[in-house]
A tleap script that builds the chain and sets N, CA, C and O, in Angstrom:
source leaprc.protein.ff14SB
mol = sequence {
  NMET MET ASN ARG ARG VAL VAL ASP THR PHE
  ASN THR LEU ASN GLU CYS MET PRO TYR ILE
  PRO GLY LEU GLU HIE TRP LEU GLY PHE ARG
  HIE SER TRP VAL ALA ILE PRO HIE ASP ARG
  ARG LEU THR GLY LYS SER SER TYR THR PHE
  ARG GLU TYR LEU LYS MET ALA GLY GLU SER
  ILE LEU ALA PHE PHE ALA ASP LEU PRO LEU
  PRO PHE ALA ALA LEU LEU GLY THR GLY ILE
  VAL GLY TYR GLY HIE ILE CYS CTYR
}
set mol.1.N position { 0.845 -1.131 0.054 }
set mol.1.CA position { -0.009 -0.088 0.025 }
set mol.1.C position { 0.848 1.411 -0.023 }
set mol.1.O position { 1.763 1.642 0.767 }
set mol.2.N position { 0.462 2.255 -0.934 }
set mol.2.CA position { 1.418 3.393 -0.970 }
set mol.2.C position { 0.405 4.492 -0.919 }
set mol.2.O position { -0.781 4.301 -1.188 }
set mol.3.N position { 0.917 5.680 -0.557 }
set mol.3.CA position { 0.323 7.024 -0.498 }
set mol.3.C position { 0.450 7.711 -1.797 }
set mol.3.O position { 1.347 7.374 -2.569 }
set mol.4.N position { -0.272 8.524 -2.056 }
set mol.4.CA position { -0.294 9.242 -3.403 }
set mol.4.C position { 1.068 9.980 -3.605 }
set mol.4.O position { 1.446 10.133 -4.766 }
set mol.5.N position { 1.774 10.410 -2.670 }
set mol.5.CA position { 3.093 11.069 -2.788 }
set mol.5.C position { 4.187 10.119 -3.358 }
set mol.5.O position { 4.960 10.469 -4.249 }
set mol.6.N position { 4.193 8.841 -2.753 }
set mol.6.CA position { 4.981 7.877 -3.222 }
set mol.6.C position { 4.711 7.385 -4.577 }
set mol.6.O position { 5.645 7.081 -5.319 }
set mol.7.N position { 3.438 7.286 -4.955 }
set mol.7.CA position { 2.985 6.729 -6.116 }
set mol.7.C position { 3.412 7.921 -7.349 }
set mol.7.O position { 3.782 7.625 -8.485 }
set mol.8.N position { 3.282 9.087 -6.898 }
set mol.8.CA position { 3.526 10.253 -7.969 }
set mol.8.C position { 5.062 10.307 -8.125 }
set mol.8.O position { 5.528 10.743 -9.178 }
set mol.9.N position { 5.920 9.861 -7.071 }
set mol.9.CA position { 7.307 9.897 -7.285 }
set mol.9.C position { 7.815 8.721 -8.141 }
set mol.9.O position { 8.692 8.864 -8.993 }
set mol.10.N position { 7.173 7.476 -7.846 }
set mol.10.CA position { 7.396 6.301 -8.810 }
set mol.10.C position { 7.053 6.803 -10.130 }
set mol.10.O position { 7.902 6.630 -11.004 }
set mol.11.N position { 6.070 7.339 -10.413 }
set mol.11.CA position { 5.615 7.656 -11.880 }
set mol.11.C position { 6.517 8.606 -12.475 }
set mol.11.O position { 6.455 8.704 -13.700 }
set mol.12.N position { 7.374 9.356 -11.833 }
set mol.12.CA position { 8.204 10.374 -12.456 }
set mol.12.C position { 9.488 9.576 -12.867 }
set mol.12.O position { 10.209 10.084 -13.726 }
set mol.13.N position { 9.796 8.488 -12.375 }
set mol.13.CA position { 10.984 7.818 -12.630 }
set mol.13.C position { 10.789 7.114 -14.222 }
set mol.13.O position { 9.701 6.696 -14.620 }
set mol.14.N position { 11.726 7.085 -14.822 }
set mol.14.CA position { 11.995 6.639 -16.186 }
set mol.14.C position { 12.523 5.163 -16.189 }
set mol.14.O position { 13.530 4.912 -16.850 }
set mol.15.N position { 11.936 4.247 -15.533 }
set mol.15.CA position { 12.482 2.864 -15.516 }
set mol.15.C position { 11.518 1.984 -16.477 }
set mol.15.O position { 10.288 1.973 -16.435 }
set mol.16.N position { 12.326 1.275 -17.322 }
set mol.16.CA position { 11.688 0.190 -18.112 }
set mol.16.C position { 11.340 -0.983 -17.374 }
set mol.16.O position { 10.289 -1.569 -17.634 }
set mol.17.N position { 12.144 -1.402 -16.448 }
set mol.17.CA position { 12.143 -2.570 -15.552 }
set mol.17.C position { 12.079 -2.244 -14.148 }
set mol.17.O position { 12.974 -2.689 -13.430 }
set mol.18.N position { 11.169 -1.543 -13.645 }
set mol.18.CA position { 11.275 -1.030 -12.297 }
set mol.18.C position { 11.436 -2.426 -11.123 }
set mol.18.O position { 10.726 -3.431 -11.080 }
set mol.19.N position { 12.492 -2.107 -10.333 }
set mol.19.CA position { 12.639 -3.152 -9.236 }
set mol.19.C position { 12.063 -2.599 -8.157 }
set mol.19.O position { 12.875 -2.043 -7.418 }
set mol.20.N position { 10.685 -2.548 -7.731 }
set mol.20.CA position { 9.933 -1.971 -6.677 }
set mol.20.C position { 10.725 -2.058 -5.376 }
set mol.20.O position { 11.099 -1.005 -4.859 }
set mol.21.N position { 11.013 -3.246 -4.796 }
set mol.21.CA position { 11.706 -3.394 -3.550 }
set mol.21.C position { 12.936 -2.580 -3.329 }
set mol.21.O position { 13.183 -2.031 -2.255 }
set mol.22.N position { 13.632 -2.527 -4.292 }
set mol.22.CA position { 15.050 -1.665 -4.399 }
set mol.22.C position { 14.725 0.000 -4.471 }
set mol.22.O position { 15.339 0.853 -3.830 }
set mol.23.N position { 13.606 0.248 -5.410 }
set mol.23.CA position { 13.402 1.604 -5.416 }
set mol.23.C position { 12.702 2.185 -4.010 }
set mol.23.O position { 12.954 3.306 -3.570 }
set mol.24.N position { 11.898 1.359 -3.458 }
set mol.24.CA position { 11.398 1.857 -2.271 }
set mol.24.C position { 12.415 2.185 -1.207 }
set mol.24.O position { 12.083 2.929 -0.284 }
set mol.25.N position { 13.535 1.722 -1.266 }
set mol.25.CA position { 14.600 2.138 -0.270 }
set mol.25.C position { 15.374 3.195 -0.901 }
set mol.25.O position { 15.918 4.015 -0.161 }
set mol.26.N position { 15.496 3.290 -2.096 }
set mol.26.CA position { 16.361 4.123 -2.886 }
set mol.26.C position { 15.568 5.462 -2.821 }
set mol.26.O position { 16.234 6.456 -2.529 }
set mol.27.N position { 14.309 5.615 -3.041 }
set mol.27.CA position { 13.682 6.939 -2.775 }
set mol.27.C position { 13.473 7.481 -1.540 }
set mol.27.O position { 13.064 8.636 -1.426 }
set mol.28.N position { 13.760 6.618 -0.385 }
set mol.28.CA position { 14.070 7.272 0.876 }
set mol.28.C position { 12.610 7.419 1.591 }
set mol.28.O position { 12.585 8.024 2.663 }
set mol.29.N position { 11.609 6.994 1.153 }
set mol.29.CA position { 10.304 7.044 1.978 }
set mol.29.C position { 10.343 6.179 3.042 }
set mol.29.O position { 10.981 5.129 2.965 }
set mol.30.N position { 9.672 6.529 4.131 }
set mol.30.CA position { 9.361 5.736 5.197 }
set mol.30.C position { 8.548 4.405 4.896 }
set mol.30.O position { 7.555 4.493 4.174 }
set mol.31.N position { 8.876 3.344 5.348 }
set mol.31.CA position { 7.966 2.064 5.036 }
set mol.31.C position { 8.096 1.237 6.268 }
set mol.31.O position { 8.923 1.352 7.173 }
set mol.32.N position { 7.055 0.321 6.125 }
set mol.32.CA position { 6.938 -0.660 7.411 }
set mol.32.C position { 6.255 -1.846 6.738 }
set mol.32.O position { 5.624 -1.630 5.703 }
set mol.33.N position { 6.330 -3.149 7.266 }
set mol.33.CA position { 5.813 -4.289 6.756 }
set mol.33.C position { 4.594 -4.625 7.470 }
set mol.33.O position { 4.398 -4.371 8.658 }
set mol.34.N position { 3.813 -5.188 6.711 }
set mol.34.CA position { 2.473 -5.753 7.428 }
set mol.34.C position { 2.487 -7.346 7.047 }
set mol.34.O position { 2.650 -7.704 5.880 }
set mol.35.N position { 2.336 -8.113 7.932 }
set mol.35.CA position { 2.410 -9.504 7.726 }
set mol.35.C position { 0.995 -10.062 7.370 }
set mol.35.O position { 0.100 -10.049 8.215 }
set mol.36.N position { 0.803 -10.553 6.110 }
set mol.36.CA position { -0.436 -11.067 5.648 }
set mol.36.C position { -0.442 -12.572 5.604 }
set mol.36.O position { 0.407 -13.066 4.862 }
set mol.37.N position { -1.199 -13.360 6.226 }
set mol.37.CA position { -1.192 -14.779 6.115 }
set mol.37.C position { -1.793 -15.306 4.832 }
set mol.37.O position { -2.946 -14.937 4.614 }
set mol.38.N position { -1.272 -16.034 4.019 }
set mol.38.CA position { -1.849 -16.716 2.828 }
set mol.38.C position { -1.998 -18.032 3.114 }
set mol.38.O position { -1.235 -18.708 3.805 }
set mol.39.N position { -3.235 -18.476 2.441 }
set mol.39.CA position { -3.656 -20.027 2.596 }
set mol.39.C position { -2.894 -20.633 1.228 }
set mol.39.O position { -2.589 -20.042 0.192 }
set mol.40.N position { -2.715 -21.948 1.589 }
set mol.40.CA position { -2.158 -22.777 0.549 }
set mol.40.C position { -3.109 -22.806 -0.692 }
set mol.40.O position { -4.337 -22.768 -0.606 }
set mol.41.N position { -2.458 -22.873 -1.758 }
set mol.41.CA position { -3.164 -22.957 -3.125 }
set mol.41.C position { -3.943 -24.351 -3.152 }
set mol.41.O position { -3.352 -25.424 -3.032 }
set mol.42.N position { -5.172 -24.250 -3.303 }
set mol.42.CA position { -6.096 -25.397 -3.247 }
set mol.42.C position { -6.041 -26.185 -4.511 }
set mol.42.O position { -5.882 -27.403 -4.419 }
set mol.43.N position { -6.153 -25.632 -5.667 }
set mol.43.CA position { -6.031 -26.194 -6.955 }
set mol.43.C position { -5.053 -25.459 -7.875 }
set mol.43.O position { -4.756 -24.268 -7.785 }
set mol.44.N position { -4.578 -26.376 -8.807 }
set mol.44.CA position { -3.691 -25.735 -9.753 }
set mol.44.C position { -2.337 -25.582 -9.329 }
set mol.44.O position { -2.057 -26.082 -8.240 }
set mol.45.N position { -1.416 -24.977 -9.984 }
set mol.45.CA position { -0.076 -24.637 -9.622 }
set mol.45.C position { 0.304 -23.395 -10.410 }
set mol.45.O position { -0.375 -22.942 -11.331 }
set mol.46.N position { 1.456 -22.881 -9.967 }
set mol.46.CA position { 1.924 -21.580 -10.305 }
set mol.46.C position { 2.277 -21.878 -11.813 }
set mol.46.O position { 2.782 -22.889 -12.300 }
set mol.47.N position { 1.843 -20.639 -12.444 }
set mol.47.CA position { 2.132 -20.561 -14.031 }
set mol.47.C position { 3.789 -20.070 -14.323 }
set mol.47.O position { 4.325 -20.015 -15.430 }
set mol.48.N position { 4.290 -19.805 -13.262 }
set mol.48.CA position { 5.783 -19.335 -13.369 }
set mol.48.C position { 6.705 -20.679 -13.501 }
set mol.48.O position { 6.673 -21.532 -12.614 }
set mol.49.N position { 7.350 -20.787 -14.411 }
set mol.49.CA position { 8.635 -21.894 -14.456 }
set mol.49.C position { 9.729 -21.377 -13.759 }
set mol.49.O position { 9.784 -20.199 -13.407 }
set mol.50.N position { 10.666 -22.263 -13.527 }
set mol.50.CA position { 11.935 -22.086 -12.977 }
set mol.50.C position { 12.565 -20.995 -13.763 }
set mol.50.O position { 12.972 -19.986 -13.187 }
set mol.51.N position { 12.680 -21.162 -15.209 }
set mol.51.CA position { 13.394 -20.448 -16.067 }
set mol.51.C position { 12.759 -18.965 -15.842 }
set mol.51.O position { 13.553 -18.058 -15.591 }
set mol.52.N position { 11.494 -18.698 -15.912 }
set mol.52.CA position { 10.949 -17.392 -15.589 }
set mol.52.C position { 11.334 -16.724 -14.393 }
set mol.52.O position { 11.528 -15.509 -14.340 }
set mol.53.N position { 11.454 -17.567 -13.359 }
set mol.53.CA position { 11.917 -16.927 -12.099 }
set mol.53.C position { 13.341 -16.445 -12.216 }
set mol.53.O position { 13.669 -15.370 -11.713 }
set mol.54.N position { 14.157 -17.176 -12.838 }
set mol.54.CA position { 15.669 -16.939 -13.101 }
set mol.54.C position { 15.601 -15.643 -13.947 }
set mol.54.O position { 16.399 -14.756 -13.646 }
set mol.55.N position { 14.798 -15.447 -14.904 }
set mol.55.CA position { 14.707 -14.240 -15.817 }
set mol.55.C position { 14.217 -13.212 -15.023 }
set mol.55.O position { 14.820 -12.143 -15.119 }
set mol.56.N position { 13.222 -13.273 -14.221 }
set mol.56.CA position { 12.797 -12.194 -13.401 }
set mol.56.C position { 13.844 -11.701 -12.445 }
set mol.56.O position { 13.953 -10.501 -12.193 }
set mol.57.N position { 14.737 -12.768 -11.824 }
set mol.57.CA position { 15.827 -12.347 -10.974 }
set mol.57.C position { 16.703 -11.581 -11.667 }
set mol.57.O position { 17.044 -10.480 -11.235 }
set mol.58.N position { 17.184 -12.101 -12.872 }
set mol.58.CA position { 18.127 -11.383 -13.556 }
set mol.58.C position { 17.937 -9.991 -14.022 }
set mol.58.O position { 18.819 -9.132 -14.049 }
set mol.59.N position { 16.629 -9.840 -14.410 }
set mol.59.CA position { 16.147 -8.350 -14.807 }
set mol.59.C position { 16.106 -7.393 -13.644 }
set mol.59.O position { 16.330 -6.187 -13.751 }
set mol.60.N position { 15.766 -8.097 -12.389 }
set mol.60.CA position { 15.897 -7.212 -11.299 }
set mol.60.C position { 17.373 -6.743 -10.882 }
set mol.60.O position { 17.593 -5.635 -10.393 }
set mol.61.N position { 18.221 -7.574 -11.093 }
set mol.61.CA position { 19.575 -7.471 -10.741 }
set mol.61.C position { 19.954 -6.374 -11.884 }
set mol.61.O position { 20.548 -5.379 -11.466 }
set mol.62.N position { 19.696 -6.437 -13.191 }
set mol.62.CA position { 20.154 -5.608 -13.973 }
set mol.62.C position { 19.584 -4.140 -13.996 }
set mol.62.O position { 20.176 -3.134 -14.387 }
set mol.63.N position { 18.356 -4.231 -13.512 }
set mol.63.CA position { 17.352 -2.836 -13.439 }
set mol.63.C position { 17.899 -2.061 -12.131 }
set mol.63.O position { 18.019 -0.836 -12.121 }
set mol.64.N position { 18.187 -2.801 -11.141 }
set mol.64.CA position { 18.514 -2.013 -9.879 }
set mol.64.C position { 20.023 -1.846 -9.655 }
set mol.64.O position { 20.486 -0.810 -9.179 }
set mol.65.N position { 20.698 -2.790 -9.977 }
set mol.65.CA position { 22.208 -2.996 -9.604 }
set mol.65.C position { 22.916 -2.926 -11.060 }
set mol.65.O position { 23.774 -3.752 -11.372 }
set mol.66.N position { 22.525 -1.941 -11.887 }
set mol.66.CA position { 23.197 -1.893 -13.153 }
set mol.66.C position { 24.560 -1.654 -13.296 }
set mol.66.O position { 25.039 -1.877 -14.408 }
set mol.67.N position { 25.416 -1.177 -12.251 }
set mol.67.CA position { 26.722 -0.786 -12.230 }
set mol.67.C position { 27.516 -2.076 -11.772 }
set mol.67.O position { 28.716 -2.183 -12.026 }
set mol.68.N position { 26.753 -3.134 -11.031 }
set mol.68.CA position { 27.577 -4.198 -10.540 }
set mol.68.C position { 27.705 -5.163 -11.666 }
set mol.68.O position { 28.853 -5.602 -11.741 }
set mol.69.N position { 26.890 -5.631 -12.567 }
set mol.69.CA position { 27.061 -6.798 -13.484 }
set mol.69.C position { 28.177 -6.500 -14.500 }
set mol.69.O position { 28.825 -7.364 -15.090 }
set mol.70.N position { 28.324 -5.140 -14.632 }
set mol.70.CA position { 29.420 -4.772 -15.964 }
set mol.70.C position { 30.730 -5.119 -15.530 }
set mol.70.O position { 31.507 -5.788 -16.211 }
set mol.71.N position { 30.993 -4.637 -14.322 }
set mol.71.CA position { 32.628 -5.088 -13.945 }
set mol.71.C position { 32.647 -6.642 -13.967 }
set mol.71.O position { 33.560 -7.253 -14.522 }
set mol.72.N position { 31.569 -7.286 -13.321 }
set mol.72.CA position { 31.698 -8.654 -12.998 }
set mol.72.C position { 31.766 -9.480 -14.442 }
set mol.72.O position { 32.374 -10.547 -14.529 }
set mol.73.N position { 31.133 -8.920 -15.469 }
set mol.73.CA position { 31.024 -9.565 -16.832 }
set mol.73.C position { 32.476 -9.287 -17.237 }
set mol.73.O position { 33.141 -10.270 -17.562 }
set mol.74.N position { 33.017 -8.165 -17.259 }
set mol.74.CA position { 34.421 -7.833 -17.620 }
set mol.74.C position { 35.325 -8.691 -17.007 }
set mol.74.O position { 36.100 -9.336 -17.713 }
set mol.75.N position { 35.343 -8.802 -15.714 }
set mol.75.CA position { 36.319 -9.647 -14.935 }
set mol.75.C position { 36.137 -11.239 -15.511 }
set mol.75.O position { 37.128 -11.901 -15.819 }
set mol.76.N position { 34.899 -11.720 -15.609 }
set mol.76.CA position { 34.676 -12.993 -16.132 }
set mol.76.C position { 35.265 -13.130 -17.512 }
set mol.76.O position { 36.038 -14.054 -17.767 }
set mol.77.N position { 34.929 -12.266 -18.372 }
set mol.77.CA position { 35.569 -12.392 -19.778 }
set mol.77.C position { 37.071 -12.229 -19.693 }
set mol.77.O position { 37.769 -12.919 -20.437 }
set mol.78.N position { 37.536 -11.515 -18.987 }
set mol.78.CA position { 39.125 -11.371 -18.938 }
set mol.78.C position { 39.463 -12.859 -18.431 }
set mol.78.O position { 40.180 -13.569 -19.136 }
set mol.79.N position { 39.026 -13.264 -17.393 }
set mol.79.CA position { 39.263 -14.706 -16.859 }
set mol.79.C position { 39.256 -15.776 -17.895 }
set mol.79.O position { 40.130 -16.643 -17.929 }
set mol.80.N position { 38.237 -15.713 -18.768 }
set mol.80.CA position { 37.975 -16.852 -19.923 }
set mol.80.C position { 39.087 -16.610 -20.969 }
set mol.80.O position { 39.663 -17.597 -21.425 }
set mol.81.N position { 39.407 -15.464 -21.350 }
set mol.81.CA position { 40.433 -15.187 -22.338 }
set mol.81.C position { 41.805 -15.572 -21.892 }
set mol.81.O position { 42.579 -16.228 -22.590 }
set mol.82.N position { 42.109 -15.055 -20.494 }
set mol.82.CA position { 43.162 -15.581 -19.861 }
set mol.82.C position { 43.368 -17.043 -19.927 }
set mol.82.O position { 44.425 -17.569 -20.276 }
set mol.83.N position { 42.268 -17.683 -19.564 }
set mol.83.CA position { 42.413 -19.167 -19.343 }
set mol.83.C position { 42.620 -19.857 -20.794 }
set mol.83.O position { 43.322 -20.853 -20.972 }
set mol.84.N position { 41.877 -19.151 -21.839 }
set mol.84.CA position { 42.023 -19.792 -23.123 }
set mol.84.C position { 43.323 -19.504 -23.556 }
set mol.84.O position { 43.801 -20.421 -24.224 }
set mol.85.N position { 44.105 -18.465 -23.387 }
set mol.85.CA position { 45.512 -18.302 -23.724 }
set mol.85.C position { 46.462 -19.064 -23.196 }
set mol.85.O position { 47.486 -19.289 -23.841 }
set mol.86.N position { 46.281 -19.550 -22.011 }
set mol.86.CA position { 47.123 -20.414 -21.077 }
set mol.86.C position { 46.964 -21.990 -21.696 }
set mol.86.O position { 47.858 -22.826 -21.828 }
set mol.87.N position { 45.721 -22.094 -21.982 }
set mol.87.CA position { 45.464 -23.811 -22.360 }
set mol.87.C position { 45.799 -23.728 -23.981 }
set mol.87.O position { 46.049 -24.792 -24.548 }
set mol.88.N position { 45.810 -22.693 -24.624 }
set mol.88.CA position { 46.131 -22.789 -26.055 }
set mol.88.C position { 47.487 -22.744 -26.415 }
set mol.88.O position { 47.813 -22.820 -27.600 }
savepdb mol mol.pdb
quit
């Protein structure tokens, strides 16, 4: 649940894949948690597959921690090139 001020601030952001939990902290508004008990699913199963959960996690990391994956990818690529150079 959000008040109008928070929603208006969210709407001013130009995010193509907003990571709401991260943006809540980043924007600096006060927040609290409300525990809501959920009943077990009586019929059917989740429509999300494991691959879709992984995709959602990857999008969240790239959307909110965009400066973190690039150095990691550069380090990984450098390591692979170095390993390939040693083995060849």
